[in-house]
C-alpha atoms as a printed R data frame, in Angstrom:
    type eleno elety resid chain resno       x      y       z
1   ATOM     1    CA   MET     A     1   8.387 56.603   3.748
2   ATOM     2    CA   ASN     A     2   7.170 54.627   6.766
3   ATOM     3    CA   GLY     A     3   5.156 57.600   7.981
4   ATOM     4    CA   ASP     A     4   3.605 58.040   4.537
5   ATOM     5    CA   LEU     A     5   2.517 54.392   4.437
6   ATOM     6    CA   LYS     A     6   0.954 54.700   7.887
7   ATOM     7    CA   TYR     A     7  -0.900 57.817   6.745
8   ATOM     8    CA   GLN     A     8  -2.190 56.125   3.594
9   ATOM     9    CA   TYR     A     9  -3.261 53.062   5.588
10  ATOM    10    CA   ALA     A    10  -5.088 55.224   8.137
11  ATOM    11    CA   ARG     A    11  -7.120 56.808   5.339
12  ATOM    12    CA   LEU     A    12  -8.502 53.450   4.175
13  ATOM    13    CA   ASN     A    13 -11.927 52.246   5.287
14  ATOM    14    CA   ILE     A    14 -12.110 48.987   7.224
15  ATOM    15    CA   ALA     A    15 -12.802 46.839   4.127
16  ATOM    16    CA   GLU     A    16  -9.813 48.346   2.326
17  ATOM    17    CA   LYS     A    17  -7.637 47.764   5.397
18  ATOM    18    CA   LEU     A    18  -8.622 44.090   5.419
19  ATOM    19    CA   ILE     A    19  -7.775 43.868   1.724
20  ATOM    20    CA   ALA     A    20  -4.378 45.461   2.354
21  ATOM    21    CA   ILE     A    21  -3.621 43.035   5.208
22  ATOM    22    CA   ASN     A    22  -4.607 40.022   3.097
23  ATOM    23    CA   VAL     A    23  -2.451 41.163   0.161
24  ATOM    24    CA   VAL     A    24   0.581 41.852   2.373
25  ATOM    25    CA   ILE     A    25   0.306 38.406   4.017
26  ATOM    26    CA   PHE     A    26  -0.076 36.740   0.610
27  ATOM    27    CA   LEU     A    27   3.014 38.487  -0.814
28  ATOM    28    CA   LEU     A    28   5.049 37.937   2.359
29  ATOM    29    CA   ASN     A    29   4.366 34.211   2.287
30  ATOM    30    CA   LEU     A    30   5.349 34.026  -1.400
31  ATOM    31    CA   ILE     A    31   8.627 35.793  -0.674
32  ATOM    32    CA   LEU     A    32   9.491 33.646   2.336
33  ATOM    33    CA   VAL     A    33   8.766 30.381   0.519
34  ATOM    34    CA   ASN     A    34  10.102 31.112  -2.982
35  ATOM    35    CA   LEU     A    35  13.065 33.397  -2.284
36  ATOM    36    CA   PHE     A    36  14.233 32.415   1.186
37  ATOM    37    CA   ARG     A    37  13.146 28.748   1.008
38  ATOM    38    CA   LEU     A    38  11.540 28.985   4.444
39  ATOM    39    CA   PRO     A    39   8.744 26.631   5.532
40  ATOM    40    CA   ASN     A    40   5.282 27.605   4.357
41  ATOM    41    CA   ILE     A    41   3.783 29.599   7.241
42  ATOM    42    CA   VAL     A    42   0.280 28.741   6.031
43  ATOM    43    CA   ASN     A    43   0.602 25.409   7.816
44  ATOM    44    CA   TRP     A    44   0.646 27.211  11.158
45  ATOM    45    CA   PHE     A    45  -2.513 29.184  10.494
46  ATOM    46    CA   ASN     A    46  -4.817 27.126   8.257
47  ATOM    47    CA   LEU     A    47  -7.899 25.430   9.706
48  ATOM    48    CA   PRO     A    48  -7.591 21.615   9.956
49  ATOM    49    CA   GLU     A    49 -10.564 19.330   9.555
50  ATOM    50    CA   ASN     A    50  -9.519 17.213  12.539
51  ATOM    51    CA   ILE     A    51 -10.967 18.378  15.867
52  ATOM    52    CA   GLY     A    52  -7.884 17.236  17.787
53  ATOM    53    CA   ASP     A    53  -5.585 19.261  15.516
54  ATOM    54    CA   PHE     A    54  -7.872 22.270  15.860
55  ATOM    55    CA   ILE     A    55  -7.658 22.128  19.663
56  ATOM    56    CA   LEU     A    56  -3.872 22.461  19.335
57  ATOM    57    CA   GLN     A    57  -4.221 25.593  17.174
58  ATOM    58    CA   PRO     A    58  -7.536 27.243  18.097
59  ATOM    59    CA   TRP     A    59  -6.449 30.570  16.598
60  ATOM    60    CA   SER     A    60  -6.878 28.986  13.165
61  ATOM    61    CA   ILE     A    61 -10.665 29.502  13.311
62  ATOM    62    CA   VAL     A    62  -9.879 33.130  12.420
63  ATOM    63    CA   THR     A    63  -6.357 33.126  10.964
64  ATOM    64    CA   TYR     A    64  -7.243 30.760   8.096
65  ATOM    65    CA   SER     A    65  -9.131 33.636   6.490
66  ATOM    66    CA   PHE     A    66  -5.925 35.663   5.948
67  ATOM    67    CA   PHE     A    67  -4.244 33.083   3.677
68  ATOM    68    CA   HIS     A    68  -4.976 32.154   0.066
69  ATOM    69    CA   SER     A    69  -3.905 29.355  -2.245
70  ATOM    70    CA   GLY     A    70  -3.059 31.470  -5.288
71  ATOM    71    CA   PHE     A    71  -3.482 34.747  -7.149
72  ATOM    72    CA   GLY     A    72  -6.943 33.911  -8.512
73  ATOM    73    CA   HIS     A    73  -8.156 32.909  -5.066
74  ATOM    74    CA   ILE     A    74  -7.148 36.160  -3.384
75  ATOM    75    CA   PHE     A    75  -8.042 38.341  -6.399
76  ATOM    76    CA   TRP     A    76 -11.706 37.360  -6.570
77  ATOM    77    CA   ASN     A    77 -12.156 37.380  -2.802
78  ATOM    78    CA   MET     A    78 -10.683 40.860  -2.449
79  ATOM    79    CA   LEU     A    79 -12.599 42.177  -5.474
80  ATOM    80    CA   MET     A    80 -15.916 41.058  -3.976
81  ATOM    81    CA   LEU     A    81 -14.915 42.392  -0.560
82  ATOM    82    CA   TYR     A    82 -14.095 45.783  -2.074
83  ATOM    83    CA   PHE     A    83 -17.376 46.279  -3.938
84  ATOM    84    CA   PHE     A    84 -19.762 44.869  -1.342
85  ATOM    85    CA   GLY     A    85 -17.742 46.371   1.486
86  ATOM    86    CA   ARG     A    86 -18.335 49.839   0.016
87  ATOM    87    CA   THR     A    87 -22.090 49.268  -0.088
88  ATOM    88    CA   PHE     A    88 -22.076 47.869   3.462
89  ATOM    89    CA   LEU     A    89 -20.095 50.818   4.855
90  ATOM    90    CA   ASN     A    90 -22.408 53.336   3.199
91  ATOM    91    CA   LEU     A    91 -25.086 52.045   5.571
92  ATOM    92    CA   PHE     A    92 -23.317 50.772   8.678
93  ATOM    93    CA   ASP     A    93 -20.205 51.478  10.717
94  ATOM    94    CA   ALA     A    94 -16.877 49.660  10.774
95  ATOM    95    CA   LYS     A    95 -17.671 47.732  13.959
96  ATOM    96    CA   LYS     A    96 -20.744 46.104  12.448
97  ATOM    97    CA   PHE     A    97 -18.738 45.288   9.326
98  ATOM    98    CA   LEU     A    98 -16.123 43.467  11.409
99  ATOM    99    CA   ASN     A    99 -18.839 41.669  13.380
100 ATOM   100    CA   VAL     A   100 -20.486 40.299  10.233
101 ATOM   101    CA   TYR     A   101 -17.193 39.505   8.516
102 ATOM   102    CA   PHE     A   102 -15.480 37.633  11.340
103 ATOM   103    CA   LEU     A   103 -18.633 35.889  12.541
104 ATOM   104    CA   GLY     A   104 -19.006 34.679   8.940
105 ATOM   105    CA   VAL     A   105 -15.409 33.443   9.039
106 ATOM   106    CA   ILE     A   106 -15.993 31.613  12.328
107 ATOM   107    CA   VAL     A   107 -19.338 30.045  11.362
108 ATOM   108    CA   GLY     A   108 -17.924 29.032   7.975
109 ATOM   109    CA   GLY     A   109 -14.922 27.450   9.671
110 ATOM   110    CA   PHE     A   110 -17.025 25.474  12.113
111 ATOM   111    CA   LEU     A   111 -19.352 24.243   9.342
112 ATOM   112    CA   PHE     A   112 -16.264 23.071   7.443
113 ATOM   113    CA   MET     A   113 -15.087 21.026  10.463
114 ATOM   114    CA   ILE     A   114 -18.567 19.697  11.207
115 ATOM   115    CA   GLY     A   115 -18.975 18.584   7.581
116 ATOM   116    CA   TYR     A   116 -15.644 16.738   7.494
117 ATOM   117    CA   ASN     A   117 -16.516 14.945  10.731
118 ATOM   118    CA   THR     A   118 -20.149 14.029   9.996
119 ATOM   119    CA   ILE     A   119 -20.717 13.684   6.220
120 ATOM   120    CA   PRO     A   120 -20.002 10.027   5.285
121 ATOM   121    CA   ALA     A   121 -18.253 10.879   2.008
122 ATOM   122    CA   LEU     A   122 -15.801 13.138   3.860
123 ATOM   123    CA   LEU     A   123 -15.066 11.095   6.981
124 ATOM   124    CA   ASN     A   124 -11.909  9.453   5.626
125 ATOM   125    CA   GLN     A   125 -10.621 12.503   3.810
126 ATOM   126    CA   ASN     A   126  -8.020 14.974   4.969
127 ATOM   127    CA   GLY     A   127  -8.434 18.670   4.321
128 ATOM   128    CA   VAL     A   128  -7.513 22.134   5.470
129 ATOM   129    CA   LEU     A   129  -9.310 25.419   4.956
130 ATOM   130    CA   ILE     A   130  -7.821 28.749   3.897
131 ATOM   131    CA   GLY     A   131  -9.265 31.871   2.326
132 ATOM   132    CA   ALA     A   132 -11.523 34.809   3.166
133 ATOM   133    CA   SER     A   133 -14.498 33.419   1.239
134 ATOM   134    CA   ALA     A   134 -16.694 32.746   4.287
135 ATOM   135    CA   GLY     A   135 -16.308 36.316   5.569
136 ATOM   136    CA   VAL     A   136 -16.745 37.812   2.099
137 ATOM   137    CA   THR     A   137 -19.866 35.713   1.503
138 ATOM   138    CA   ALA     A   138 -21.279 36.820   4.869
139 ATOM   139    CA   ILE     A   139 -20.880 40.487   3.847
140 ATOM   140    CA   LEU     A   140 -22.321 39.833   0.388
141 ATOM   141    CA   ILE     A   141 -25.408 37.942   1.589
142 ATOM   142    CA   TYR     A   142 -25.932 40.448   4.412
143 ATOM   143    CA   VAL     A   143 -26.094 43.273   1.847
144 ATOM   144    CA   CYS     A   144 -28.338 41.225  -0.471
145 ATOM   145    CA   THR     A   145 -30.701 40.518   2.431
146 ATOM   146    CA   TYR     A   146 -30.786 44.060   3.795
147 ATOM   147    CA   LEU     A   147 -31.151 45.699   0.363
148 ATOM   148    CA   PRO     A   148 -33.050 43.010  -1.568
149 ATOM   149    CA   ASN     A   149 -34.579 45.353  -4.148
150 ATOM   150    CA   GLN     A   150 -31.460 47.322  -5.054
151 ATOM   151    CA   THR     A   151 -30.500 46.672  -8.681
152 ATOM   152    CA   VAL     A   152 -26.996 45.811  -9.859
153 ATOM   153    CA   ARG     A   153 -25.724 45.200 -13.384
154 ATOM   154    CA   LEU     A   154 -24.086 41.816 -13.959
155 ATOM   155    CA   LEU     A   155 -22.452 42.016 -17.401
156 ATOM   156    CA   ILE     A   156 -25.486 42.931 -19.547
157 ATOM   157    CA   ILE     A   157 -28.212 41.834 -17.117
158 ATOM   158    CA   ASP     A   158 -29.826 43.927 -14.374
159 ATOM   159    CA   LEU     A   159 -30.432 41.902 -11.232
160 ATOM   160    CA   LYS     A   160 -31.931 42.702  -7.881
161 ATOM   161    CA   LEU     A   161 -29.566 41.944  -5.037
162 ATOM   162    CA   TRP     A   162 -31.754 39.181  -3.652
163 ATOM   163    CA   HIS     A   163 -31.579 37.472  -7.070
164 ATOM   164    CA   LEU     A   164 -27.780 37.698  -6.962
165 ATOM   165    CA   GLY     A   165 -27.703 36.257  -3.439
166 ATOM   166    CA   VAL     A   166 -29.859 33.287  -4.472
167 ATOM   167    CA   ILE     A   167 -27.692 32.618  -7.538
168 ATOM   168    CA   ILE     A   168 -24.509 32.591  -5.450
169 ATOM   169    CA   VAL     A   169 -25.941 30.198  -2.848
170 ATOM   170    CA   VAL     A   170 -27.380 27.859  -5.532
171 ATOM   171    CA   LEU     A   171 -24.040 27.750  -7.360
172 ATOM   172    CA   ASP     A   172 -22.279 26.841  -4.111
173 ATOM   173    CA   LEU     A   173 -24.815 24.074  -3.471
174 ATOM   174    CA   LEU     A   174 -24.325 22.693  -6.997
175 ATOM   175    CA   ARG     A   175 -20.538 22.701  -6.616
176 ATOM   176    CA   LEU     A   176 -20.912 21.028  -3.215
177 ATOM   177    CA   SER     A   177 -23.120 18.268  -4.648
178 ATOM   178    CA   ASN     A   178 -20.592 17.710  -7.467
179 ATOM   179    CA   GLY     A   179 -17.751 17.309  -4.973
180 ATOM   180    CA   GLN     A   180 -15.937 20.471  -6.113
181 ATOM   181    CA   ASN     A   181 -13.941 22.127  -3.329
182 ATOM   182    CA   VAL     A   182 -16.260 20.655  -0.715
183 ATOM   183    CA   GLY     A   183 -14.548 22.308   2.258
184 ATOM   184    CA   GLY     A   184 -14.628 25.720   0.607
185 ATOM   185    CA   MET     A   185 -18.288 25.361  -0.342
186 ATOM   186    CA   LEU     A   186 -19.216 24.392   3.221
187 ATOM   187    CA   SER     A   187 -17.484 27.513   4.537
188 ATOM   188    CA   HIS     A   188 -19.265 29.646   1.908
189 ATOM   189    CA   LEU     A   189 -22.635 28.303   3.024
190 ATOM   190    CA   GLY     A   190 -21.778 28.924   6.671
191 ATOM   191    CA   GLY     A   191 -20.866 32.533   5.883
192 ATOM   192    CA   ALA     A   192 -24.010 32.950   3.788
193 ATOM   193    CA   ALA     A   193 -26.220 31.626   6.595
194 ATOM   194    CA   LEU     A   194 -24.607 34.002   9.084
195 ATOM   195    CA   GLY     A   195 -24.990 37.007   6.771
196 ATOM   196    CA   TYR     A   196 -28.665 36.243   6.091
197 ATOM   197    CA   PHE     A   197 -29.551 35.593   9.728
198 ATOM   198    CA   TYR     A   198 -27.640 38.654  10.977
199 ATOM   199    CA   ALA     A   199 -29.402 40.974   8.524
200 ATOM   200    CA   LYS     A   200 -32.845 39.529   9.244
201 ATOM   201    CA   GLN     A   201 -32.366 39.862  12.993
202 ATOM   202    CA   LEU     A   202 -31.094 43.422  12.642
203 ATOM   203    CA   MET     A   203 -34.159 44.340  10.581
204 ATOM   204    CA   ASN     A   204 -36.199 43.074  13.540
205 ATOM   205    CA   GLY     A   205 -34.252 45.327  15.900
206 ATOM   206    CA   LYS     A   206 -31.812 42.754  17.304
207 ATOM   207    CA   ASP     A   207 -28.041 42.981  16.785
208 ATOM   208    CA   ILE     A   208 -26.845 39.400  17.253
209 ATOM   209    CA   GLY     A   209 -23.213 40.492  16.923
210 ATOM   210    CA   ALA     A   210 -23.219 43.004  19.788
211 ATOM   211    CA   GLY     A   211 -21.715 40.545  22.276
212 ATOM   212    CA   PHE     A   212 -19.040 39.482  19.794
213 ATOM   213    CA   GLY     A   213 -18.241 43.158  19.187
214 ATOM   214    CA   ARG     A   214 -17.715 43.750  22.906
215 ATOM   215    CA   PHE     A   215 -15.460 40.684  23.058
216 ATOM   216    CA   MET     A   216 -13.393 42.027  20.140
217 ATOM   217    CA   ASP     A   217 -13.117 45.390  21.892
218 ATOM   218    CA   SER     A   218 -11.843 43.739  25.078
219 ATOM   219    CA   ILE     A   219  -9.184 41.871  23.075
220 ATOM   220    CA   ALA     A   220  -8.133 45.068  21.284
221 ATOM   221    CA   ASN     A   221  -7.851 46.903  24.619
222 ATOM   222    CA   LEU     A   222  -5.184 44.432  25.742
223 ATOM   223    CA   PHE     A   223  -2.868 45.646  22.985
224 ATOM   224    CA   ARG     A   224  -3.433 49.372  23.259
225 ATOM   225    CA   LYS     A   225  -0.323 51.362  24.070
226 ATOM   226    CA   ASP     A   226  -2.065 54.283  25.749
227 ATOM   227    CA   LYS     A   227  -2.495 53.900  29.492
228 ATOM   228    CA   LYS     A   228  -4.926 55.621  31.755
229 ATOM   229    CA   ALA     A   229  -3.595 58.821  33.223
230 ATOM   230    CA   PRO     A   230  -2.943 58.770  36.995
231 ATOM   231    CA   MET     A   231  -5.750 60.060  39.148
232 ATOM   232    CA   LYS     A   232  -5.549 63.680  40.128
233 ATOM   233    CA   THR     A   233  -7.203 65.579  42.939
234 ATOM   234    CA   VAL     A   234  -9.565 68.203  41.559
235 ATOM   235    CA   TYR     A   235 -10.730 71.080  43.702
236 ATOM   236    CA   LYS     A   236 -14.164 72.351  42.789
237 ATOM   237    CA   SER     A   237 -14.908 76.027  42.712
238 ATOM   238    CA   ALA     A   238 -17.521 77.404  45.068
239 ATOM   239    CA   LYS     A   239 -19.011 79.387  42.177
240 ATOM   240    CA   PRO     A   240 -22.449 78.260  41.016
241 ATOM   241    CA   LYS     A   241 -22.447 75.983  37.981
242 ATOM   242    CA   SER     A   242 -23.276 77.516  34.644
243 ATOM   243    CA   THR     A   243 -26.331 76.192  32.861
244 ATOM   244    CA   THR     A   244 -24.626 76.643  29.475
245 ATOM   245    CA   THR     A   245 -23.053 73.187  29.492
246 ATOM   246    CA   GLY     A   246 -26.320 71.444  30.249
247 ATOM   247    CA   SER     A   247 -28.086 73.393  27.520
248 ATOM   248    CA   THR     A   248 -25.365 72.619  24.997
249 ATOM   249    CA   THR     A   249 -25.457 68.909  25.858
250 ATOM   250    CA   ALA     A   250 -29.219 68.837  25.432
251 ATOM   251    CA   ASN     A   251 -28.903 70.479  22.009
252 ATOM   252    CA   VAL     A   252 -26.253 67.964  20.926
253 ATOM   253    CA   ASP     A   253 -28.380 65.023  22.117
254 ATOM   254    CA   ARG     A   254 -31.388 66.424  20.263
255 ATOM   255    CA   LYS     A   255 -29.384 66.785  17.055
256 ATOM   256    CA   LYS     A   256 -28.084 63.214  17.385
257 ATOM   257    CA   ALA     A   257 -31.613 61.901  17.915
258 ATOM   258    CA   ASP     A   258 -32.914 63.824  14.877
259 ATOM   259    CA   LYS     A   259 -30.029 62.534  12.763
260 ATOM   260    CA   GLN     A   260 -30.627 58.929  13.835
261 ATOM   261    CA   ARG     A   261 -34.348 59.214  13.081
262 ATOM   262    CA   LYS     A   262 -33.537 60.440   9.585
263 ATOM   263    CA   ILE     A   263 -31.027 57.613   9.059
264 ATOM   264    CA   ASP     A   264 -33.580 55.027  10.247
265 ATOM   265    CA   ALA     A   265 -36.177 56.437   7.857
266 ATOM   266    CA   ILE     A   266 -33.755 56.249   4.930
267 ATOM   267    CA   LEU     A   267 -32.706 52.684   5.790
268 ATOM   268    CA   ASP     A   268 -36.347 51.662   6.018
269 ATOM   269    CA   LYS     A   269 -36.949 53.176   2.576
270 ATOM   270    CA   ILE     A   270 -33.964 51.272   1.175
271 ATOM   271    CA   SER     A   271 -35.147 47.950   2.624
272 ATOM   272    CA   LYS     A   272 -38.563 48.430   0.997
273 ATOM   273    CA   SER     A   273 -37.731 50.065  -2.336
274 ATOM   274    CA   GLY     A   274 -33.982 49.719  -2.867
275 ATOM   275    CA   TYR     A   275 -31.071 52.132  -2.752
276 ATOM   276    CA   GLU     A   276 -31.909 53.662  -6.141
277 ATOM   277    CA   SER     A   277 -35.241 54.926  -4.778
278 ATOM   278    CA   LEU     A   278 -33.390 57.504  -2.664
279 ATOM   279    CA   SER     A   279 -33.170 61.104  -3.749
280 ATOM   280    CA   LYS     A   280 -29.762 62.720  -4.290
281 ATOM   281    CA   GLU     A   281 -30.143 64.589  -0.984
282 ATOM   282    CA   GLU     A   282 -30.888 61.362   0.876
283 ATOM   283    CA   LYS     A   283 -27.900 59.575  -0.690
284 ATOM   284    CA   ASP     A   284 -25.608 62.496   0.167
285 ATOM   285    CA   PHE     A   285 -26.912 62.611   3.739
286 ATOM   286    CA   LEU     A   286 -26.373 58.855   4.192
287 ATOM   287    CA   PHE     A   287 -22.873 59.040   2.727
288 ATOM   288    CA   ILE     A   288 -21.847 61.933   4.988
289 ATOM   289    CA   ALA     A   289 -23.387 60.255   8.039
290 ATOM   290    CA   GLY     A   290 -21.416 57.080   7.305
291 ATOM   291    CA   LYS     A   291 -18.162 59.025   7.075
292 ATOM   292    CA   GLU     A   292 -18.840 60.810  10.366
293 ATOM   293    CA   ASP     A   293 -19.430 57.504  12.161
C-alpha cells in the first residue's frame, strides 16, 4: 500500500504534488485538533503581522502557504492551482513553476507584513496570514501575462487571459478598499505583482528567479540521501580515443539546439496570438517537450 502511494505520488506533476501536500496537511490538522484534541499546529506555522514575532519564526514566510482556514478556502485555491498549473507546465518546467509559486508566496507574505505595519487603519490591528492564495495568484497572473491573448470560457463568456487577470486584480483592490480580508488581499496583490513582473522579465530574456532556484536546489541537496561515491583510480588505455563519442555528442547537442529553437518559436507565437493559434502538430510537440523536461 505504501509503495503504491509513493508510485502514484511520483506520477503527479509538480502542481498536483503541491495540491496533495496541502490537502494532507489540511486533513491532518483537522484530525489532530478535532479527534485528538491537540493544539492547533497552524499557530506554529502561520505568518504573524508583527515583525518581532516573525523574527522568532522566520520559516513562516513560506509555511503559512500550506495551511487553510476551512474547506472553501483550500478548495478554491487548489482548484485554481490545478487548472492554471496545467497551463503553466505545458510551457515551462517544474523548477520555474516552483520559482514563481514560492516567490509569489514570499512577496505576498512580506506585503502583508508591510501593510500591517505601515497602513494607518491596520497599525493597531492584530492578524495572521495563512493560505496558498499568494502563490496561486502569482501562477495565475504569470500565465495571464505570458499568454495574454489566449481565450478561456468563464461560465457563458469568452475572455482573453489578460482580461481575466485584470478582473481578478480589480476585485482584490475593491475588497481591499472595503476592508474585506485585508491581509489576504495584500498577499494576493503581492503574488500578482510578482507573477506579472516575472513573466514580463522572462519575455525580455531575463529569469529573475534563477538565483532563488539555485538557493532552493542547495537547500534540497542538504536532505538528499544519496552520497557521492568514493573516488576511484582509473587507468586509461593507451589505445587511441574513438571519434564516435565526440560525433554522437555533437549530434545530441545539435538536436537539443534545434528543439529549443522550435520551442522558442512556438512560445513567441503564443505570446503574440494566443495558445489557440497553434496547429495540432505544434500543440503536440509542446506537450511532449514539456513531459520530457
